[in-house]
C-alpha positions in Angstrom: 41.4 177.4 -4.7 43.5 175.6 -7.4 46.4 173.5 -6.1 47.3 171.5 -9.2 50.9 172.6 -9.3 51.4 171.9 -5.6 49.8 168.5 -5.9 52.1 167.6 -8.8 55.2 168.9 -7.0 54.3 167.0 -3.9 54.1 163.7 -5.8 57.6 164.4 -7.2 58.9 165.2 -3.8 57.6 162.0 -2.3 59.6 160.0 -4.7 62.8 161.7 -3.5 62.3 162.9 0.0 60.8 160.9 2.9 57.2 161.9 3.2 57.8 164.6 0.5 59.0 167.1 3.1 62.2 168.0 5.0 60.4 168.7 8.3 57.4 166.5 9.3 54.9 169.3 10.3 55.0 170.6 6.7 53.3 167.5 5.4 49.8 168.6 6.5 49.2 165.1 7.9 47.4 166.3 11.0 45.1 168.7 9.1 44.4 166.6 6.0 45.4 167.2 2.4 48.8 167.8 1.0 51.2 170.8 1.5 51.3 173.9 -0.6 54.6 174.6 -2.3 55.6 178.3 -1.8 57.1 180.3 -4.7 57.7 183.6 -3.0 56.9 185.9 0.0 56.8 189.6 0.8 55.7 191.4 3.9 52.8 189.6 5.5 52.0 187.5 2.4 53.1 184.2 0.9 52.3 183.1 -2.6 52.2 179.4 -3.7 53.2 178.0 -7.1 49.5 178.0 -8.1 49.4 181.8 -7.6 47.3 181.6 -4.4 48.1 184.5 -2.0 47.7 184.1 1.8 48.1 186.3 4.8 50.9 184.3 6.6 50.7 183.5 10.3 53.4 180.8 10.2 56.2 183.2 9.4 58.6 180.3 8.7 57.6 179.0 12.2 58.6 182.2 13.9 61.7 183.8 12.5 60.0 186.4 10.2 59.1 188.9 12.9 59.8 191.7 10.5 57.8 190.1 7.8 59.2 188.4 4.6 62.0 189.9 2.5 62.5 193.0 4.6 64.6 195.2 2.3 67.3 196.0 4.9 67.8 192.3 5.8 67.9 191.3 2.1 70.4 194.0 1.4 72.6 192.9 4.3 72.6 189.3 3.0 73.4 190.4 -0.6 76.4 192.5 0.6 77.7 189.6 2.6 77.1 187.2 -0.3 79.2 189.4 -2.6 82.2 188.9 -0.3 82.0 185.1 0.0 79.6 182.4 1.2 81.7 180.8 3.9 85.2 181.0 5.1 85.7 178.5 7.9 87.5 181.2 9.8 86.4 183.9 12.3 84.8 187.1 11.1 84.1 190.4 12.8 80.4 189.9 12.1 80.3 187.0 14.6 81.6 189.2 17.3 79.2 192.0 16.4 76.3 189.6 16.6 77.4 188.2 19.9 77.8 191.7 21.3 74.3 192.6 20.1 72.8 189.5 21.7 74.5 190.3 25.0 73.3 193.9 24.9 69.7 192.7 24.5 69.9 189.6 26.8 72.3 190.4 29.7 72.4 186.8 31.0 74.2 185.9 27.8 77.7 186.8 29.1 79.3 184.6 26.5 77.7 183.2 23.3 78.4 180.3 20.9 76.8 180.5 17.5 75.5 177.3 15.9 73.2 176.5 13.0 69.9 175.3 14.4 67.8 175.3 17.6 68.3 171.6 17.9 72.1 172.1 17.8 71.9 174.8 20.4 69.8 172.8 22.9 71.7 169.5 22.5 75.0 171.5 22.9 73.7 173.3 26.0 72.8 169.9 27.6 76.3 168.5 27.0 77.8 171.7 28.4 75.6 171.4 31.5 76.6 167.8 32.1 80.3 168.6 31.6 80.2 171.6 33.9 78.3 169.9 36.7 79.7 166.4 36.4 76.2 165.1 36.6 74.3 162.9 34.1 70.5 163.5 34.4 68.4 166.3 32.9 64.8 167.2 33.4 62.5 168.3 30.5 58.7 168.9 30.5 56.0 166.9 28.8 54.8 168.7 25.8 57.9 171.0 25.5 59.9 170.6 22.4 63.6 171.3 22.2 64.5 169.9 18.8 65.2 166.4 17.7 68.2 165.6 19.8 68.1 162.1 21.3 67.8 163.4 24.8 64.6 165.3 24.0 62.7 162.5 22.1 61.6 161.0 25.4 58.1 160.1 26.7 57.0 160.1 30.3 57.5 156.9 32.3 54.9 155.4 34.6 55.1 157.9 37.4 56.3 161.4 38.3 59.7 160.2 39.5 60.4 157.6 36.8 63.1 157.7 34.1 62.0 158.5 30.5 61.5 156.0 27.7 62.2 156.6 24.0 59.3 157.8 21.9 61.2 157.5 18.6 62.9 154.4 17.1 66.7 155.0 17.0 66.8 156.6 20.5 68.6 154.2 22.8 67.2 153.2 26.2 70.5 154.3 27.6 70.0 157.8 26.3 66.4 157.9 27.4 67.4 156.9 30.9 69.2 160.2 31.3 66.1 162.2 30.8 63.4 162.8 33.4 60.0 164.1 32.6 58.0 166.7 34.6 54.7 168.3 34.0 54.6 171.9 32.7 53.3 174.4 35.3 53.6 171.7 38.0 56.4 172.6 40.5 55.5 169.6 42.7 56.4 167.2 39.8 59.8 168.9 39.6 60.4 168.7 43.3 59.6 164.9 43.3 62.2 164.3 40.6 64.9 166.2 42.5 64.1 164.3 45.7 64.3 160.9 43.9 67.6 161.8 42.2 69.4 163.8 44.8 72.7 165.2 43.4 72.3 163.6 40.0 70.5 166.2 38.0 72.7 168.4 35.8 70.1 170.7 34.5 66.5 171.5 33.9 65.5 172.8 30.5 62.2 174.5 29.8 60.3 176.6 27.2 59.5 179.7 29.3 56.4 180.0 27.2 55.5 176.6 25.8 55.0 176.9 22.0 54.9 173.3 20.8 51.8 172.1 22.5 50.2 175.3 21.3 51.0 178.4 23.2 50.8 177.8 27.0 52.0 180.6 29.3 53.8 179.8 32.5 51.6 179.8 35.6 52.3 182.6 38.2 55.4 181.6 40.1 56.3 178.7 37.9 59.5 180.0 36.4 60.5 181.6 39.7 60.0 178.3 41.4 62.2 176.5 38.8 64.9 179.1 39.4 64.7 178.6 43.2 64.7 174.8 43.0 67.7 174.5 40.6 69.7 177.0 42.7 69.0 175.0 45.8 69.9 171.7 44.2 73.1 172.9 42.4 71.6 172.3 39.0 71.6 174.6 36.0 68.5 176.3 34.7 68.4 176.3 30.9 65.7 178.5 29.3 65.0 177.5 25.7 64.2 180.8 23.9 64.4 179.4 20.4 60.8 180.5 19.9 60.3 183.2 22.5 63.7 184.9 22.0 63.2 188.5 20.7 59.6 187.5 20.1 57.8 188.2 23.3 60.1 191.0 24.4 63.3 192.7 23.5 65.2 190.5 25.9 63.0 187.4 25.4 60.8 185.7 28.0 63.5 186.0 30.6 63.1 189.8 30.4 59.3 189.5 30.3 59.1 187.3 33.4 62.2 188.6 35.3 64.1 185.3 35.3 67.9 184.9 35.0 68.9 181.5 33.7 72.3 179.9 33.8 72.2 179.1 30.1 69.8 180.1 27.3 69.2 178.8 23.7 68.1 181.0 20.9 67.1 180.4 17.3 64.5 181.5 14.7 64.5 185.3 14.9 68.2 185.4 15.8 68.9 184.4 12.2 66.4 186.6 10.5 65.2 183.7 8.4 68.7 182.1 7.8 69.9 178.9 9.5 71.4 180.4 12.7 71.1 179.7 16.4 73.0 180.3 19.6 73.5 179.2 23.2 75.1 181.0 26.0 75.0 182.2 29.5 77.3 182.6 32.5 81.0 183.1 31.4 82.0 180.6 34.1 80.0 177.9 32.4 80.7 178.9 28.8 84.5 178.8 29.4 84.2 175.0 29.7 83.6 174.9 26.0 86.4 173.9 23.6 88.9 175.4 22.9 88.8 177.3 26.2 87.7 174.2 28.1 87.2 170.4 27.8 83.6 170.2 26.6 83.7 169.7 22.8 81.3 171.2 20.3 82.1 172.4 16.8 80.5 173.2 13.5 81.9 173.9 10.0 79.2 176.5 9.1 78.7 178.0 12.6 78.7 181.8 12.3 78.2 181.7 8.6 78.6 185.2 7.2 75.3 185.3 5.3 73.4 184.1 8.4 75.1 186.5 10.8 74.4 189.4 8.4 70.7 188.5 8.4 70.6 188.0 12.1 72.5 191.2 13.0 70.4 193.3 10.6 67.1 191.8 12.1 68.1 192.5 15.7 69.3 196.0 14.8 66.0 196.9 13.2 64.1 195.5 16.2 66.3 197.5 18.6 66.1 200.8 16.7 62.4 200.8 15.7 60.4 203.0 18.2 57.6 201.2 19.8 58.4 197.9 18.0 56.9 195.6 20.7 54.1 198.0 21.5 52.8 197.8 17.9 53.2 194.0 17.8 51.2 193.7 21.0 48.4 196.0 19.7 48.1 194.0 16.4 48.2 190.6 18.2 45.7 191.7 20.8 43.3 192.9 18.1 43.6 189.6 16.3 43.0 187.6 19.5 40.0 189.7 20.5 38.5 189.4 17.1 38.9 185.6 17.0 37.4 185.3 20.5 34.4 187.3 19.4 34.0 185.1 16.3 33.9 182.0 18.6 31.4 183.7 21.0 29.1 184.8 18.2 29.1 181.4 16.6 28.7 179.5 19.9 32.0 177.7 19.5 33.8 176.5 22.6 37.5 177.6 22.5 40.4 178.8 24.6 42.7 181.5 23.3 46.3 181.6 24.8 48.6 184.4 23.8 51.9 185.9 25.0 52.9 188.9 22.9 52.8 188.1 19.2 52.4 184.4 19.5 49.1 182.7 20.1 47.0 179.6 19.8 43.2 179.1 19.5 42.4 175.8 21.2 39.1 174.2 20.1 38.1 172.6 23.4 35.3 172.3 25.9 37.8 173.1 28.7 37.9 176.5 30.3 41.7 176.8 30.2 44.8 175.0 28.8 47.7 174.9 31.2 49.7 171.9 30.1 50.1 169.0 27.6 47.1 167.2 29.1 44.9 170.2 28.4 46.3 170.8 25.0 46.1 167.2 23.8 42.4 167.2 24.7 41.5 169.8 22.1 39.5 168.8 19.0 42.1 168.2 16.4 39.6 167.1 13.8 37.7 170.4 14.1 41.0 172.2 13.8 41.8 170.4 10.6 38.4 171.6 9.2 39.1 175.1 10.4 42.6 175.1 8.9 41.4 174.0 5.5 38.5 176.5 5.5 41.0 179.3 6.5 43.2 178.4 3.5 40.2 178.8 1.2 39.7 182.2 2.8 43.3 183.2 2.1 44.7 182.7 5.6 47.7 180.5 6.2 47.8 179.1 9.7 50.1 176.4 11.1 49.1 172.9 9.8 48.9 171.6 13.3 46.6 172.3 16.3 49.7 172.3 18.6 51.6 175.2 17.0 51.6 178.9 17.4 50.3 181.6 15.1 52.8 184.5 14.8 52.0 188.1 14.2 54.8 190.1 12.5 55.6 193.8 12.1 54.5 193.5 8.5 50.9 192.6 9.5 48.9 195.8 8.9 45.6 196.7 10.7 44.0 195.9 7.4 45.5 192.4 7.4 44.2 191.9 11.0 40.7 193.0 10.0 40.7 190.8 7.0 41.9 187.9 9.0 39.1 188.3 11.6 36.5 188.5 8.9 37.9 185.5 7.0 38.3 183.7 10.3 34.6 184.1 11.0 33.7 182.5 7.7 36.2 179.7 8.3 34.9 178.9 11.8 31.3 178.9 10.5 32.3 176.4 7.8 34.0 174.3 10.5 31.0 174.4 12.7 28.6 173.5 9.9 30.9 170.6 8.9 30.9 169.3 12.5 27.1 169.3 12.5 26.7 167.5 9.2 
């Protein structure tokens, strides 16, 4: 596989952009080598500037559930573009998108559009604090909610300790407002509420963790969080930036039957354009300016091109018969094929999947339930597997702690080819580990 053009472009980018990339995981640091520069994409494929074609399971990190350059989405953006790129004033498209979101996710009684998942989550936290009059929030170790200061926090020395910054630039004061619990561990949550009675504004959680690799919620975990937060007068915020419209029509909250107070959405909601949203109970959302005292604003929020892409994407999802059934069938076939590859090669691995998002953990463990389990996987082996997969024409996430995404554009032929290529890649990885 030739990568001369990508190598050249990366050297140019490094001189102008920190690390040569505008989002760290794109740098390939955890899997070795340098990133590929993409020229174009269509359907289930991406093509780099050296002409290499790959079956894509990154999907722009989740948004491309319809595949790349879906003609109806492209047409919707083109039509919007012809009318103007941005107005800084309300449009009917914003209302139509909010209405579509509410029809698919009933807990979203009112919606505020923003530009990124990070903006949605940090705004939801501010709103929760403003609504409850409390200062503390709980997040889970290994769950990622964007790069807002309140989220870049590591666990303290015990289950009931305050967090400490894990990035320079995050103040100790900000960190002290964030408490860390263990994912899939209700007892760790109860201890935090006991230690900080009446002080916790909200608990935020990925209903299916997707940033320590895919880790599903244990039976009763989400229900337990709902019960505890209701009992303690705190808000439950479900971060559906990754799972929203991905694991079910109404997101993970539909799949697991949980009604949060607030939710955050991104990725699929913008159809590949920079768009996100947060929303929930009208009583809470009415505390936002200009209706209420909690301030949040954005010049490009509700951008007409982004809303056109998002509305078109959701309408296609909502009107395609058997959309999620087909996704489930393709994703299941891929998972079963990869598991069989591991069995036949004698490779120890755990496969976690919810709907069309999945992770293959290369680990000696029998299950992966939280960050401790995920972080124990063999990242060196994954790096070899990733590089071997690229050589086989399969584009996976350049990190052992990310999800693979199946889209509606992945054909049965794509899945079959991926399984066959995956076998060869795993064999190369295994041979490398024995050398």
